[in-house]
Legacy VTK file of the C-alpha trace (Angstrom):
# vtk DataFile Version 3.0
C-alpha trace
ASCII
DATASET POLYDATA
POINTS 284 float
22.618 -12.267 20.270
22.739 -9.673 23.086
24.906 -10.455 26.083
22.923 -11.985 28.935
25.914 -13.010 31.066
28.790 -11.734 33.068
32.347 -12.814 32.072
34.195 -13.960 35.156
37.536 -15.529 36.076
38.125 -17.933 38.945
41.565 -18.260 40.496
41.470 -21.767 42.004
44.319 -23.092 44.151
45.635 -25.133 41.224
44.500 -23.324 38.066
42.617 -20.312 36.650
39.280 -20.814 34.967
37.110 -18.553 32.782
33.346 -18.715 32.896
30.020 -17.039 32.006
27.665 -16.182 34.843
23.888 -16.139 34.150
20.763 -15.465 36.184
19.768 -13.747 39.436
22.163 -13.704 42.374
19.585 -15.425 44.602
18.812 -18.213 42.021
19.418 -21.880 42.578
23.192 -22.401 42.194
24.072 -24.472 39.113
27.414 -25.255 37.557
27.228 -25.944 33.758
29.809 -28.152 32.036
30.243 -28.327 28.281
31.319 -31.173 26.052
34.729 -32.280 24.751
36.555 -29.520 22.750
33.642 -27.092 23.292
33.547 -24.163 25.725
31.168 -22.059 27.854
29.383 -20.786 24.757
27.811 -24.249 24.537
25.203 -22.787 26.926
24.806 -19.423 25.206
21.404 -20.234 23.835
20.120 -22.427 26.687
21.178 -20.688 29.908
19.278 -17.412 29.347
16.076 -19.473 28.942
16.388 -21.248 32.260
14.397 -19.557 35.008
15.395 -18.908 38.598
18.928 -20.361 38.300
22.302 -18.849 39.075
24.358 -20.585 36.427
28.122 -20.512 36.126
29.093 -22.032 32.759
32.731 -22.916 32.828
35.374 -23.086 30.168
36.620 -26.391 31.483
40.354 -26.819 32.071
42.166 -26.975 28.722
39.246 -25.343 26.844
38.324 -21.821 25.817
39.943 -19.093 27.979
40.728 -21.384 30.940
44.187 -22.561 31.859
45.828 -25.712 30.660
47.092 -28.393 32.998
50.825 -28.254 33.702
53.265 -30.388 31.702
53.078 -34.065 32.651
49.472 -33.802 33.861
46.497 -35.355 32.124
42.776 -34.764 31.649
41.047 -37.554 33.529
37.328 -37.265 34.307
37.989 -37.267 38.028
40.328 -34.338 37.690
37.520 -32.316 36.089
35.244 -33.346 39.017
37.934 -31.932 41.395
37.964 -28.647 39.411
34.154 -28.359 39.772
34.364 -28.894 43.525
37.057 -26.197 43.801
34.727 -23.829 41.902
31.888 -24.607 44.333
34.173 -24.064 47.315
35.286 -20.660 45.980
31.691 -19.589 45.395
30.623 -20.846 48.866
28.161 -23.324 47.351
27.848 -26.271 49.742
25.023 -27.734 47.657
24.466 -27.043 43.970
22.954 -28.317 40.765
24.837 -29.619 37.730
23.965 -29.054 34.078
26.114 -31.061 31.756
26.349 -31.810 28.009
28.249 -34.850 26.629
31.600 -35.002 28.407
30.324 -32.407 30.838
27.357 -34.670 31.564
29.731 -37.511 32.315
31.803 -35.403 34.721
28.523 -34.305 36.331
27.554 -37.956 36.794
30.968 -38.793 38.306
30.642 -36.005 40.814
26.951 -36.639 41.690
27.644 -40.315 42.297
30.864 -39.697 44.261
29.530 -36.965 46.570
25.690 -37.194 46.333
25.189 -35.015 49.394
26.699 -32.031 47.510
24.391 -32.133 44.428
20.839 -30.820 44.460
19.859 -31.445 40.844
21.452 -33.390 37.952
20.481 -32.261 34.465
22.189 -34.146 31.623
22.140 -33.607 27.833
23.099 -36.575 25.670
25.734 -37.879 27.997
25.641 -40.049 31.114
28.185 -42.559 32.394
31.948 -42.693 31.684
33.043 -44.651 28.584
33.609 -48.317 29.438
35.774 -51.239 28.342
36.350 -54.861 29.355
38.813 -55.368 32.172
40.978 -57.619 30.096
41.692 -54.758 27.642
43.319 -52.544 30.342
47.015 -53.290 29.546
46.547 -52.809 25.769
44.692 -49.560 26.303
47.377 -48.254 28.632
50.098 -49.070 26.059
48.194 -47.307 23.318
47.738 -44.231 25.502
51.368 -44.094 26.581
52.592 -44.329 22.999
50.147 -41.575 21.969
51.630 -39.303 24.620
55.070 -39.802 23.115
53.764 -39.213 19.574
52.023 -35.992 20.584
55.364 -34.175 20.570
55.246 -34.308 16.739
51.620 -33.274 16.444
50.733 -29.674 15.554
47.320 -28.063 15.731
45.877 -27.041 12.327
46.115 -23.400 11.373
43.253 -21.914 9.311
44.043 -18.850 7.180
40.588 -17.398 7.752
37.956 -17.495 10.485
35.480 -18.817 8.001
37.598 -21.906 7.272
37.986 -22.612 11.008
34.231 -22.328 11.487
33.563 -24.614 8.518
36.014 -27.171 10.015
34.149 -27.100 13.331
30.821 -27.610 11.540
32.259 -30.865 10.062
34.016 -32.052 13.229
33.693 -35.429 14.924
30.216 -34.332 15.896
28.720 -31.998 13.253
27.077 -28.742 14.412
25.147 -25.970 12.719
26.946 -22.926 11.419
25.526 -20.734 14.164
26.704 -23.243 16.794
30.152 -23.370 15.249
30.364 -19.564 15.248
29.436 -19.431 18.922
32.054 -22.034 19.842
34.626 -20.297 17.696
34.096 -16.979 19.543
35.779 -18.492 22.658
37.608 -21.304 21.049
39.807 -19.649 18.410
42.944 -17.568 18.790
45.106 -15.709 16.260
48.490 -17.206 15.389
51.023 -16.549 12.584
49.235 -17.533 9.355
45.731 -17.367 10.634
43.776 -18.957 13.504
43.919 -22.132 15.596
41.980 -23.560 18.485
42.839 -22.637 22.088
42.211 -26.176 23.312
45.093 -28.134 24.807
46.443 -30.732 22.352
46.448 -33.324 25.164
42.653 -33.364 25.049
42.837 -35.493 21.886
44.890 -38.241 23.617
43.113 -41.561 24.274
42.205 -42.298 27.861
44.743 -44.627 29.543
42.063 -46.171 31.709
38.448 -47.036 31.205
36.055 -48.325 33.797
34.134 -51.571 33.408
30.365 -51.279 32.788
29.698 -52.274 36.400
32.069 -49.625 37.751
30.642 -46.898 35.523
27.067 -47.737 36.468
27.945 -47.508 40.131
27.999 -43.697 39.763
24.454 -43.597 38.360
23.216 -45.953 41.039
24.518 -43.746 43.844
22.908 -40.500 42.659
20.409 -39.385 45.346
19.104 -36.048 43.976
16.440 -35.453 41.274
18.126 -36.389 37.935
16.855 -36.005 34.382
18.496 -36.961 31.086
17.665 -35.357 27.716
18.379 -37.804 24.909
18.877 -36.357 21.446
16.902 -38.372 18.922
19.788 -38.146 16.414
22.540 -37.990 19.006
24.824 -40.541 20.642
22.797 -42.084 23.435
19.758 -42.956 21.325
21.920 -45.709 19.757
22.265 -47.458 23.136
18.728 -48.233 24.379
20.093 -51.069 26.563
22.101 -48.560 28.575
19.206 -46.112 28.871
16.936 -48.822 30.268
19.373 -49.438 33.144
19.459 -45.840 34.317
17.531 -45.298 37.565
16.294 -41.768 36.774
13.931 -39.994 34.398
14.700 -39.240 30.773
13.108 -37.554 27.794
13.927 -37.880 24.107
13.835 -34.636 22.086
14.227 -34.001 18.368
17.696 -32.940 17.271
21.321 -33.941 17.157
24.009 -34.203 19.877
24.212 -30.402 20.230
20.429 -29.893 20.130
20.639 -27.244 22.912
22.978 -25.128 20.795
22.324 -25.815 17.111
19.273 -23.543 16.875
16.738 -21.606 19.004
14.025 -24.273 18.498
16.248 -26.948 20.032
17.250 -24.626 22.891
13.576 -23.939 23.599
12.766 -27.646 23.760
15.612 -28.338 26.223
14.789 -25.213 28.244
11.123 -26.230 28.578
12.215 -29.624 29.797
14.725 -28.335 32.343
12.532 -25.504 33.589
10.045 -28.158 34.660
12.820 -30.284 36.117
14.559 -27.572 38.161
11.182 -26.644 39.680
11.346 -29.942 41.560
12.199 -29.118 45.215
LINES 1 285
284 0 1 2 3 4 5 6 7 8 9 10 11 12 13 14 15 16 17 18 19 20 21 22 23 24 25 26 27 28 29 30 31 32 33 34 35 36 37 38 39 40 41 42 43 44 45 46 47 48 49 50 51 52 53 54 55 56 57 58 59 60 61 62 63 64 65 66 67 68 69 70 71 72 73 74 75 76 77 78 79 80 81 82 83 84 85 86 87 88 89 90 91 92 93 94 95 96 97 98 99 100 101 102 103 104 105 106 107 108 109 110 111 112 113 114 115 116 117 118 119 120 121 122 123 124 125 126 127 128 129 130 131 132 133 134 135 136 137 138 139 140 141 142 143 144 145 146 147 148 149 150 151 152 153 154 155 156 157 158 159 160 161 162 163 164 165 166 167 168 169 170 171 172 173 174 175 176 177 178 179 180 181 182 183 184 185 186 187 188 189 190 191 192 193 194 195 196 197 198 199 200 201 202 203 204 205 206 207 208 209 210 211 212 213 214 215 216 217 218 219 220 221 222 223 224 225 226 227 228 229 230 231 232 233 234 235 236 237 238 239 240 241 242 243 244 245 246 247 248 249 250 251 252 253 254 255 256 257 258 259 260 261 262 263 264 265 266 267 268 269 270 271 272 273 274 275 276 277 278 279 280 281 282 283
């Protein structure tokens, strides 16, 4: 795959981020946010196919070549939303679109619902509102999360003695991906260590969330979005299993063939998503 992007680094007031920059300088500004444990290469197939957009695809904090949060800090969704706002401030983008996959889609929703006046378009791929729980489970969840933080001191990331083994492990991860998708993610996600290779991602990303919103709280973000918004649902992905949630969303959606990483797994899936979003971003 020939390079169609510029590698950039952003020195924000609180952390340094790495990113890929796509498209014409005068294109519609869009910040692209990948999923959990992925990186900017999540958009390597899709972004070049999107027309008239100036896309900055981030390695989100703790992922890829971006910095990790300092000791004692966590990875809450709202902290990611703050990172995105700082990126927009540095680029001088007072109003911009968001393109998010999975966790990146959830962060996009949090930001678009919190500050609707800043967001021009909201394009989501198989992710929408923050994970929810019942209010009465809050104390138990907090206890589980606090204990997991203590236990993390003993946890070591796996080391793979060859690149091929690391790629095969990513193919069979929590969400399976194609070999080509795993290779793309590995390009930015792996680093050499004694004995082989391991992932650059911050170990703290695997910790359970200490706090989950109630269904009503999570839906409040979707209900406050004021810009054009469109959700791509993967037929074999995560959201298709929750039709009751999809029916409550106040914006347009489209179901496309493929799994959770349908925009990355192969060119055919990327073409389907690109066709969908090229129509969507043409909305004034």
